[in-house]
C-alpha positions in Angstrom: -23.2 150.5 141.2 -24.9 151.2 144.5 -22.7 148.8 146.3 -19.7 150.3 144.7 -20.7 153.7 145.8 -20.8 152.5 149.5 -17.5 150.2 149.3 -14.4 151.0 151.1 -11.0 151.3 149.3 -10.6 147.5 149.6 -14.0 146.9 147.9 -15.8 145.8 150.9 -19.2 147.1 151.9 -21.9 146.0 154.3 -25.1 147.8 153.3 -28.5 146.5 154.5 -31.0 145.4 152.0 -33.0 148.4 153.1 -30.2 150.9 152.3 -29.6 149.3 148.9 -33.3 149.3 148.0 -33.7 153.1 149.1 -30.4 153.9 147.1 -31.8 152.4 143.9 -35.4 153.2 144.4 -36.6 149.6 144.3 -38.5 147.5 146.9 -36.5 145.3 149.3 -37.7 141.9 147.7 -36.4 143.0 144.3 -33.1 143.8 145.8 -32.9 140.5 147.4 -33.7 138.8 144.2 -31.0 140.6 142.5 -28.4 139.9 145.2 -29.2 136.2 144.9 -28.7 136.3 141.1 -25.4 138.1 141.5 -24.3 135.6 144.2 -25.2 132.6 142.2 -23.1 134.0 139.3 -20.2 134.7 141.6 -20.4 138.4 140.9 -20.6 139.2 144.5 -20.3 137.5 147.9 -23.0 138.0 150.5 -22.6 137.4 154.1 -25.6 137.4 156.5 -25.1 139.4 159.6 -27.3 139.2 162.6 -27.8 142.4 164.6 
């Protein structure tokens, strides 16, 4: 739901792991694990960005 809150009208969102972790009150490693699981199950697509 945190990603849905951030997404634009087309469904795209690009929050950092830090932002997601703060929004859901979890540590960053937990968020990374959950994102990996969602990606493996094709429930979301993650694209790494380099700043």
